[in-house]
N, CA, C and O atoms as CSV, one atom per row, in Angstrom:
chain,resi,resn,atom,element,x,y,z
A,1,MET,N,N,21.578,26.343,1.317
A,1,MET,CA,C,20.487,26.896,0.540
A,1,MET,C,C,19.165,26.567,1.223
A,1,MET,O,O,18.911,25.416,1.579
A,2,THR,N,N,18.339,27.569,1.401
A,2,THR,CA,C,17.057,27.403,2.059
A,2,THR,C,C,16.070,26.741,1.107
A,2,THR,O,O,15.852,27.207,-0.012
A,3,GLU,N,N,15.477,25.640,1.577
A,3,GLU,CA,C,14.529,24.916,0.747
A,3,GLU,C,C,13.088,25.095,1.205
A,3,GLU,O,O,12.160,24.963,0.407
A,4,TYR,N,N,12.896,25.397,2.493
A,4,TYR,CA,C,11.551,25.490,3.054
A,4,TYR,C,C,11.388,26.791,3.827
A,4,TYR,O,O,12.336,27.265,4.454
A,5,VAL,N,N,10.193,27.369,3.784
A,5,VAL,CA,C,9.884,28.578,4.529
A,5,VAL,C,C,8.548,28.394,5.245
A,5,VAL,O,O,7.671,27.669,4.775
A,6,CYS,N,N,8.409,29.061,6.383
A,6,CYS,CA,C,7.181,29.010,7.160
A,6,CYS,C,C,6.206,30.037,6.606
A,6,CYS,O,O,6.603,31.128,6.196
A,7,THR,N,N,4.932,29.680,6.598
A,7,THR,CA,C,3.915,30.605,6.089
A,7,THR,C,C,3.460,31.596,7.148
A,7,THR,O,O,2.794,32.578,6.817
A,8,ALA,N,N,3.803,31.364,8.422
A,8,ALA,CA,C,3.316,32.224,9.498
A,8,ALA,C,C,4.391,33.108,10.118
A,8,ALA,O,O,4.066,34.101,10.770
A,9,CYS,N,N,5.660,32.769,9.930
A,9,CYS,CA,C,6.745,33.550,10.516
A,9,CYS,C,C,7.950,33.508,9.574
A,9,CYS,O,O,7.910,32.808,8.562
A,10,PRO,N,N,9.014,34.239,9.885
A,10,PRO,CA,C,10.156,34.280,8.962
A,10,PRO,C,C,11.080,33.049,9.012
A,10,PRO,O,O,12.181,33.097,8.464
A,11,PHE,N,N,10.664,31.970,9.645
A,11,PHE,CA,C,11.517,30.788,9.767
A,11,PHE,C,C,11.831,30.190,8.401
A,11,PHE,O,O,10.962,30.099,7.533
A,12,GLN,N,N,13.093,29.782,8.223
A,12,GLN,CA,C,13.531,29.100,7.007
A,12,GLN,C,C,14.341,27.879,7.412
A,12,GLN,O,O,15.069,27.918,8.404
A,13,ALA,N,N,14.221,26.795,6.652
A,13,ALA,CA,C,14.922,25.560,6.980
A,13,ALA,C,C,15.597,24.997,5.737
A,13,ALA,O,O,15.115,25.143,4.613
A,14,ASP,N,N,16.745,24.341,5.988
A,14,ASP,CA,C,17.472,23.700,4.900
A,14,ASP,C,C,17.024,22.266,4.689
A,14,ASP,O,O,17.106,21.749,3.575
A,15,GLY,N,N,16.553,21.619,5.741
A,15,GLY,CA,C,16.183,20.211,5.632
A,15,GLY,C,C,14.861,19.921,6.320
A,15,GLY,O,O,14.284,20.771,6.997
A,16,LEU,N,N,14.407,18.711,6.127
A,16,LEU,CA,C,13.120,18.314,6.690
A,16,LEU,C,C,13.148,18.187,8.208
A,16,LEU,O,O,12.118,18.370,8.857
A,17,GLU,N,N,14.314,17.874,8.791
A,17,GLU,CA,C,14.392,17.722,10.249
A,17,GLU,C,C,14.088,19.043,10.940
A,17,GLU,O,O,13.287,19.093,11.873
A,18,ASP,N,N,14.739,20.125,10.475
A,18,ASP,CA,C,14.491,21.448,11.055
A,18,ASP,C,C,13.042,21.873,10.827
A,18,ASP,O,O,12.405,22.454,11.705
A,19,LEU,N,N,12.548,21.578,9.659
A,19,LEU,CA,C,11.179,21.933,9.302
A,19,LEU,C,C,10.177,21.222,10.214
A,19,LEU,O,O,9.226,21.835,10.700
A,20,GLN,N,N,10.394,19.944,10.438
A,20,GLN,CA,C,9.497,19.169,11.289
A,20,GLN,C,C,9.559,19.657,12.732
A,20,GLN,O,O,8.526,19.770,13.393
A,21,ARG,N,N,10.760,19.945,13.225
A,21,ARG,CA,C,10.920,20.444,14.592
A,21,ARG,C,C,10.159,21.757,14.765
A,21,ARG,O,O,9.433,21.935,15.743
A,22,HIS,N,N,10.329,22.678,13.809
A,22,HIS,CA,C,9.644,23.963,13.880
A,22,HIS,C,C,8.128,23.774,13.840
A,22,HIS,O,O,7.398,24.432,14.582
A,23,SER,N,N,7.665,22.897,12.994
A,23,SER,CA,C,6.233,22.650,12.875
A,23,SER,C,C,5.656,22.069,14.163
A,23,SER,O,O,4.574,22.467,14.593
A,24,LEU,N,N,6.371,21.134,14.777
A,24,LEU,CA,C,5.899,20.531,16.018
A,24,LEU,C,C,5.917,21.531,17.169
A,24,LEU,O,O,5.015,21.528,18.007
A,25,GLU,N,N,6.937,22.387,17.216
A,25,GLU,CA,C,7.051,23.360,18.305
A,25,GLU,C,C,6.026,24.478,18.203
A,25,GLU,O,O,5.486,24.917,19.219
A,26,THR,N,N,5.755,24.939,17.000
A,26,THR,CA,C,4.916,26.124,16.828
A,26,THR,C,C,3.531,25.834,16.270
A,26,THR,O,O,2.610,26.630,16.456
A,27,GLY,N,N,3.371,24.704,15.588
A,27,GLY,CA,C,2.107,24.404,14.933
A,27,GLY,C,C,1.963,25.106,13.595
A,27,GLY,O,O,0.900,25.051,12.977
A,28,HIS,N,N,3.020,25.767,13.140
A,28,HIS,CA,C,2.985,26.469,11.850
A,28,HIS,C,C,3.120,25.480,10.705
A,28,HIS,O,O,3.632,24.374,10.877
A,29,VAL,N,N,2.655,25.892,9.539
A,29,VAL,CA,C,2.755,25.091,8.333
A,29,VAL,C,C,3.828,25.693,7.449
A,29,VAL,O,O,3.859,26.906,7.241
A,30,SER,N,N,4.697,24.863,6.933
A,30,SER,CA,C,5.759,25.343,6.058
A,30,SER,C,C,5.560,24.787,4.657
A,30,SER,O,O,4.926,23.749,4.466
A,31,ILE,N,N,6.115,25.497,3.684
A,31,ILE,CA,C,6.008,25.069,2.295
A,31,ILE,C,C,7.369,25.132,1.636
A,31,ILE,O,O,8.300,25.744,2.159
A,32,GLY,N,N,7.475,24.499,0.494
A,32,GLY,CA,C,8.725,24.541,-0.254
A,32,GLY,C,C,9.009,25.953,-0.746
A,32,GLY,O,O,8.084,26.709,-1.045
A,33,LYS,N,N,10.278,26.306,-0.829
A,33,LYS,CA,C,10.675,27.655,-1.241
A,33,LYS,C,C,10.126,27.999,-2.624
A,33,LYS,O,O,9.770,29.150,-2.877
A,34,SER,N,N,10.054,27.026,-3.513
A,34,SER,CA,C,9.553,27.293,-4.856
A,34,SER,C,C,8.065,27.645,-4.848
A,34,SER,O,O,7.577,28.286,-5.779
A,35,GLU,N,N,7.339,27.230,-3.798
A,35,GLU,CA,C,5.912,27.514,-3.698
A,35,GLU,C,C,5.633,28.772,-2.894
A,35,GLU,O,O,4.496,29.240,-2.841
A,36,ALA,N,N,6.664,29.318,-2.270
A,36,ALA,CA,C,6.496,30.462,-1.379
A,36,ALA,C,C,6.346,31.753,-2.168
A,36,ALA,O,O,6.813,31.857,-3.302
A,37,PRO,N,N,5.690,32.736,-1.557
A,37,PRO,CA,C,5.631,34.035,-2.204
A,37,PRO,C,C,7.015,34.673,-2.214
A,37,PRO,O,O,7.879,34.234,-1.455
A,38,PRO,N,N,7.263,35.681,-3.030
A,38,PRO,CA,C,8.575,36.322,-3.082
A,38,PRO,C,C,8.990,36.849,-1.712
A,38,PRO,O,O,8.136,37.114,-0.866
A,39,ASP,N,N,10.297,37.004,-1.487
A,39,ASP,CA,C,10.805,37.499,-0.205
A,39,ASP,C,C,10.173,38.833,0.133
A,39,ASP,O,O,9.945,39.666,-0.744
A,40,GLY,N,N,9.895,39.027,1.401
A,40,GLY,CA,C,9.302,40.268,1.857
A,40,GLY,C,C,7.791,40.291,1.764
A,40,GLY,O,O,7.161,41.222,2.266
A,41,VAL,N,N,7.198,39.300,1.140
A,41,VAL,CA,C,5.747,39.249,1.016
A,41,VAL,C,C,5.225,38.163,1.953
A,41,VAL,O,O,5.573,36.990,1.818
A,42,LYS,N,N,4.395,38.568,2.894
A,42,LYS,CA,C,3.805,37.595,3.808
A,42,LYS,C,C,2.380,37.308,3.344
A,42,LYS,O,O,1.712,38.171,2.774
A,43,LEU,N,N,1.940,36.112,3.591
A,43,LEU,CA,C,0.556,35.771,3.258
A,43,LEU,C,C,-0.373,36.513,4.213
A,43,LEU,O,O,-0.137,36.533,5.421
A,44,SER,N,N,-1.404,37.110,3.688
A,44,SER,CA,C,-2.342,37.849,4.525
A,44,SER,C,C,-3.212,36.877,5.314
A,44,SER,O,O,-3.284,35.685,5.013
A,45,LYS,N,N,-3.862,37.420,6.322
A,45,LYS,CA,C,-4.770,36.587,7.113
A,45,LYS,C,C,-5.890,36.046,6.235
A,45,LYS,O,O,-6.337,34.912,6.404
A,46,LEU,N,N,-6.331,36.866,5.306
A,46,LEU,CA,C,-7.396,36.424,4.404
A,46,LEU,C,C,-6.950,35.245,3.554
A,46,LEU,O,O,-7.703,34.287,3.372
A,47,THR,N,N,-5.725,35.309,3.032
A,47,THR,CA,C,-5.204,34.214,2.218
A,47,THR,C,C,-5.102,32.932,3.044
A,47,THR,O,O,-5.446,31.852,2.565
A,48,LYS,N,N,-4.636,33.053,4.269
A,48,LYS,CA,C,-4.527,31.877,5.145
A,48,LYS,C,C,-5.905,31.300,5.433
A,48,LYS,O,O,-6.082,30.082,5.465
A,49,ARG,N,N,-6.877,32.179,5.643
A,49,ARG,CA,C,-8.240,31.704,5.901
A,49,ARG,C,C,-8.830,31.035,4.668
A,49,ARG,O,O,-9.539,30.034,4.772
A,50,LEU,N,N,-8.533,31.594,3.505
A,50,LEU,CA,C,-9.038,30.984,2.274
A,50,LEU,C,C,-8.432,29.606,2.041
A,50,LEU,O,O,-9.116,28.692,1.580
A,51,VAL,N,N,-7.156,29.457,2.356
A,51,VAL,CA,C,-6.511,28.150,2.215
A,51,VAL,C,C,-7.145,27.153,3.179
A,51,VAL,O,O,-7.414,26.009,2.810
A,52,ALA,N,N,-7.383,27.590,4.416
A,52,ALA,CA,C,-8.017,26.706,5.398
A,52,ALA,C,C,-9.448,26.365,4.969
A,52,ALA,O,O,-9.876,25.218,5.094
A,53,ALA,N,N,-10.180,27.352,4.468
A,53,ALA,CA,C,-11.557,27.110,4.020
A,53,ALA,C,C,-11.578,26.151,2.838
A,53,ALA,O,O,-12.487,25.329,2.723
A,54,GLN,N,N,-10.594,26.249,1.969
A,54,GLN,CA,C,-10.509,25.337,0.834
A,54,GLN,C,C,-10.318,23.904,1.320
A,54,GLN,O,O,-10.944,22.980,0.801
A,55,GLY,N,N,-9.454,23.720,2.315
A,55,GLY,CA,C,-9.244,22.381,2.866
A,55,GLY,C,C,-10.508,21.816,3.481
A,55,GLY,O,O,-10.834,20.646,3.283
A,56,VAL,N,N,-11.226,22.653,4.234
A,56,VAL,CA,C,-12.474,22.212,4.865
A,56,VAL,C,C,-13.512,21.880,3.790
A,56,VAL,O,O,-14.214,20.873,3.884
A,57,THR,N,N,-13.599,22.729,2.779
A,57,THR,CA,C,-14.565,22.503,1.703
A,57,THR,C,C,-14.297,21.189,0.982
A,57,THR,O,O,-15.227,20.436,0.691
A,58,LEU,N,N,-13.038,20.916,0.696
A,58,LEU,CA,C,-12.702,19.664,0.014
A,58,LEU,C,C,-13.008,18.454,0.883
A,58,LEU,O,O,-13.438,17.416,0.380
A,59,THR,N,N,-12.787,18.587,2.195
A,59,THR,CA,C,-13.098,17.491,3.112
A,59,THR,C,C,-14.599,17.230,3.147
A,59,THR,O,O,-15.032,16.079,3.091
A,60,VAL,N,N,-15.391,18.291,3.240
A,60,VAL,CA,C,-16.845,18.147,3.273
A,60,VAL,C,C,-17.349,17.582,1.951
A,60,VAL,O,O,-18.242,16.735,1.937
A,61,LEU,N,N,-16.784,18.043,0.848
A,61,LEU,CA,C,-17.183,17.536,-0.457
A,61,LEU,C,C,-16.890,16.036,-0.573
A,61,LEU,O,O,-17.723,15.276,-1.066
A,62,GLY,N,N,-15.723,15.619,-0.124
A,62,GLY,CA,C,-15.374,14.197,-0.154
A,62,GLY,C,C,-16.313,13.365,0.692
A,62,GLY,O,O,-16.734,12.282,0.285
A,63,ALA,N,N,-16.648,13.879,1.889
A,63,ALA,CA,C,-17.567,13.155,2.767
A,63,ALA,C,C,-18.957,13.079,2.151
A,63,ALA,O,O,-19.636,12.058,2.266
A,64,SER,N,N,-19.380,14.157,1.495
A,64,SER,CA,C,-20.702,14.165,0.854
A,64,SER,C,C,-20.756,13.166,-0.298
A,64,SER,O,O,-21.753,12.463,-0.463
A,65,ILE,N,N,-19.712,13.103,-1.078
A,65,ILE,CA,C,-19.667,12.145,-2.185
A,65,ILE,C,C,-19.718,10.725,-1.653
A,65,ILE,O,O,-20.419,9.874,-2.199
A,66,TRP,N,N,-18.966,10.470,-0.576
A,66,TRP,CA,C,-18.967,9.131,0.009
A,66,TRP,C,C,-20.366,8.791,0.528
A,66,TRP,O,O,-20.863,7.690,0.292
A,67,ALA,N,N,-21.003,9.728,1.232
A,67,ALA,CA,C,-22.334,9.471,1.790
A,67,ALA,C,C,-23.351,9.242,0.671
A,67,ALA,O,O,-24.203,8.359,0.774
A,68,GLY,N,N,-23.258,10.034,-0.390
A,68,GLY,CA,C,-24.170,9.857,-1.510
A,68,GLY,C,C,-24.014,8.503,-2.168
A,68,GLY,O,O,-25.004,7.856,-2.510
A,69,THR,N,N,-22.785,8.074,-2.346
A,69,THR,CA,C,-22.514,6.766,-2.938
A,69,THR,C,C,-23.047,5.654,-2.050
A,69,THR,O,O,-23.640,4.692,-2.539
A,70,TYR,N,N,-22.834,5.784,-0.738
A,70,TYR,CA,C,-23.306,4.792,0.216
A,70,TYR,C,C,-24.832,4.692,0.194
A,70,TYR,O,O,-25.392,3.596,0.150
A,71,LEU,N,N,-25.499,5.856,0.227
A,71,LEU,CA,C,-26.962,5.852,0.233
A,71,LEU,C,C,-27.530,5.338,-1.086
A,71,LEU,O,O,-28.552,4.651,-1.091
A,72,TYR,N,N,-26.886,5.658,-2.200
A,72,TYR,CA,C,-27.342,5.162,-3.494
A,72,TYR,C,C,-27.247,3.639,-3.546
A,72,TYR,O,O,-28.143,2.975,-4.067
A,73,THR,N,N,-26.170,3.093,-3.008
A,73,THR,CA,C,-25.999,1.639,-2.960
A,73,THR,C,C,-27.102,1.003,-2.108
A,73,THR,O,O,-27.673,-0.018,-2.491
A,74,LYS,N,N,-27.397,1.603,-0.964
A,74,LYS,CA,C,-28.461,1.082,-0.099
A,74,LYS,C,C,-29.812,1.141,-0.820
A,74,LYS,O,O,-30.618,0.217,-0.716
A,75,TRP,N,N,-30.050,2.228,-1.546
A,75,TRP,CA,C,-31.297,2.390,-2.284
A,75,TRP,C,C,-31.429,1.317,-3.361
A,75,TRP,O,O,-32.506,0.751,-3.550
A,76,GLN,N,N,-30.331,1.038,-4.068
A,76,GLN,CA,C,-30.367,-0.004,-5.096
A,76,GLN,C,C,-30.646,-1.364,-4.472
A,76,GLN,O,O,-31.398,-2.156,-5.040
A,77,ASP,N,N,-30.058,-1.651,-3.323
A,77,ASP,CA,C,-30.319,-2.912,-2.633
A,77,ASP,C,C,-31.787,-3.030,-2.238
A,77,ASP,O,O,-32.389,-4.097,-2.360
A,78,ALA,N,N,-32.359,-1.917,-1.760
A,78,ALA,CA,C,-33.772,-1.931,-1.353
A,78,ALA,C,C,-34.673,-2.125,-2.568
A,78,ALA,O,O,-35.667,-2.847,-2.491
A,79,GLU,N,N,-34.339,-1.494,-3.678
A,79,GLU,CA,C,-35.140,-1.686,-4.889
A,79,GLU,C,C,-35.070,-3.129,-5.378
A,79,GLU,O,O,-36.074,-3.690,-5.818
A,80,ALA,N,N,-33.890,-3.725,-5.301
A,80,ALA,CA,C,-33.742,-5.116,-5.723
A,80,ALA,C,C,-34.578,-6.035,-4.832
A,80,ALA,O,O,-35.211,-6.973,-5.318
A,81,ALA,N,N,-34.577,-5.760,-3.523
A,81,ALA,CA,C,-35.377,-6.573,-2.607
A,81,ALA,C,C,-36.863,-6.378,-2.882
A,81,ALA,O,O,-37.638,-7.333,-2.821
A,82,ASN,N,N,-37.259,-5.151,-3.181
A,82,ASN,CA,C,-38.659,-4.857,-3.490
A,82,ASN,C,C,-39.081,-5.568,-4.779
A,82,ASN,O,O,-40.170,-6.138,-4.854
A,83,ALA,N,N,-38.219,-5.529,-5.778
A,83,ALA,CA,C,-38.529,-6.208,-7.044
A,83,ALA,C,C,-38.662,-7.711,-6.827
A,83,ALA,O,O,-39.502,-8.360,-7.450
A,84,ASP,N,N,-37.843,-8.256,-5.952
A,84,ASP,CA,C,-37.925,-9.689,-5.654
A,84,ASP,C,C,-39.250,-10.019,-4.974
A,84,ASP,O,O,-39.850,-11.059,-5.248
A,85,LEU,N,N,-39.702,-9.143,-4.096
A,85,LEU,CA,C,-40.978,-9.386,-3.418
A,85,LEU,C,C,-42.152,-9.306,-4.382
A,85,LEU,O,O,-43.167,-9.971,-4.175
A,86,ARG,N,N,-42.031,-8.508,-5.425
A,86,ARG,CA,C,-43.117,-8.354,-6.395
A,86,ARG,C,C,-43.070,-9.405,-7.500
A,86,ARG,O,O,-44.018,-9.533,-8.275
A,87,SER,N,N,-41.999,-10.137,-7.574
A,87,SER,CA,C,-41.875,-11.119,-8.647
A,87,SER,C,C,-42.826,-12.294,-8.412
A,87,SER,O,O,-43.260,-12.519,-7.282
A,88,PRO,N,N,-43.155,-13.047,-9.472
A,88,PRO,CA,C,-44.073,-14.182,-9.331
A,88,PRO,C,C,-43.571,-15.240,-8.349
A,88,PRO,O,O,-44.370,-15.944,-7.733
A,89,SER,N,N,-42.276,-15.350,-8.206
A,89,SER,CA,C,-41.758,-16.362,-7.282
A,89,SER,C,C,-41.508,-15.791,-5.902
A,89,SER,O,O,-41.079,-16.515,-5.004
A,90,GLY,N,N,-41.767,-14.504,-5.716
A,90,GLY,CA,C,-41.482,-13.865,-4.435
A,90,GLY,C,C,-42.682,-13.861,-3.506
A,90,GLY,O,O,-43.658,-14.579,-3.726
A,91,ALA,N,N,-42.598,-13.058,-2.484
A,91,ALA,CA,C,-43.647,-13.004,-1.464
A,91,ALA,C,C,-44.936,-12.398,-1.997
A,91,ALA,O,O,-46.012,-12.693,-1.477
A,92,GLY,N,N,-44.850,-11.552,-3.028
A,92,GLY,CA,C,-46.057,-10.934,-3.574
A,92,GLY,C,C,-47.066,-11.961,-4.049
A,92,GLY,O,O,-48.266,-11.814,-3.820
A,93,ARG,N,N,-46.588,-12.980,-4.697
A,93,ARG,CA,C,-47.483,-14.032,-5.198
A,93,ARG,C,C,-48.140,-14.755,-4.031
A,93,ARG,O,O,-49.334,-15.052,-4.057
A,94,ASN,N,N,-47.356,-15.027,-3.027
A,94,ASN,CA,C,-47.904,-15.727,-1.866
A,94,ASN,C,C,-48.943,-14.884,-1.142
A,94,ASN,O,O,-49.942,-15.411,-0.653
A,95,LEU,N,N,-48.712,-13.582,-1.073
A,95,LEU,CA,C,-49.676,-12.717,-0.404
A,95,LEU,C,C,-50.989,-12.638,-1.185
A,95,LEU,O,O,-52.063,-12.628,-0.583
A,96,LYS,N,N,-50.915,-12.583,-2.519
A,96,LYS,CA,C,-52.133,-12.517,-3.327
A,96,LYS,C,C,-52.948,-13.797,-3.182
A,96,LYS,O,O,-54.171,-13.745,-3.051
A,97,SER,N,N,-52.280,-14.934,-3.204
A,97,SER,CA,C,-53.012,-16.192,-3.051
A,97,SER,C,C,-53.592,-16.305,-1.647
A,97,SER,O,O,-54.653,-16.897,-1.451
A,98,HIS,N,N,-52.902,-15.743,-0.688
A,98,HIS,CA,C,-53.418,-15.762,0.677
A,98,HIS,C,C,-54.665,-14.883,0.788
A,98,HIS,O,O,-55.632,-15.240,1.461
A,99,ASP,N,N,-54.627,-13.727,0.116
A,99,ASP,CA,C,-55.786,-12.836,0.131
A,99,ASP,C,C,-56.994,-13.492,-0.530
A,99,ASP,O,O,-58.115,-13.337,-0.046
A,100,LYS,N,N,-56.789,-14.223,-1.628
A,100,LYS,CA,C,-57.891,-14.884,-2.314
A,100,LYS,C,C,-58.526,-15.944,-1.416
A,100,LYS,O,O,-59.746,-16.100,-1.361
A,101,GLY,N,N,-57.656,-16.661,-0.720
A,101,GLY,CA,C,-58.161,-17.695,0.192
A,101,GLY,C,C,-58.940,-17.096,1.337
A,101,GLY,O,O,-59.920,-17.679,1.800
A,102,ARG,N,N,-58.514,-15.941,1.795
A,102,ARG,CA,C,-59.191,-15.286,2.907
A,102,ARG,C,C,-60.550,-14.743,2.463
A,102,ARG,O,O,-61.509,-14.758,3.234
A,103,ASP,N,N,-60.628,-14.265,1.219
A,103,ASP,CA,C,-61.890,-13.723,0.716
A,103,ASP,C,C,-62.963,-14.817,0.599
A,103,ASP,O,O,-64.150,-14.525,0.741
A,104,LYS,N,N,-62.570,-16.049,0.348
A,104,LYS,CA,C,-63.527,-17.122,0.188
A,104,LYS,C,C,-64.136,-17.515,1.535
A,104,LYS,O,O,-65.236,-18.065,1.590
A,105,GLU,N,N,-63.436,-17.238,2.583
A,105,GLU,CA,C,-63.938,-17.684,3.903
A,105,GLU,C,C,-65.067,-16.884,4.406
A,105,GLU,O,O,-65.578,-17.152,5.493
C-alpha cells in the first residue's frame, strides 16, 4: 500500500527509506498519501509557489518577532540604566552637585 507520494512527479513510496532516497536524488518534496490531492490531480506551479512563499513568510515573521523581542529587552535595559542615573543615589545627583561647585568658582 502506497503511503507517500511526491508533489513534483508521479513517484510513490511504501516506506520512509524509498521516500528519503527519492528526495535526496531529486530534491523533490513528498507528502503522506492522506495529505495528497486525489489521483490524477497534480499541484499547479502556483500552488507550489504559494506553499514556498508561505514557508518564507513564516520564517521572516519568526525572525521579526525574535528581533522585536530582543530590541525591546535592550530598550528596557537602557531605560533601567537611565532611571538609575537619574535617581538620587545615581550619577545624576553627583553631576548636579558638581555643576553647583563649578558655578561658585
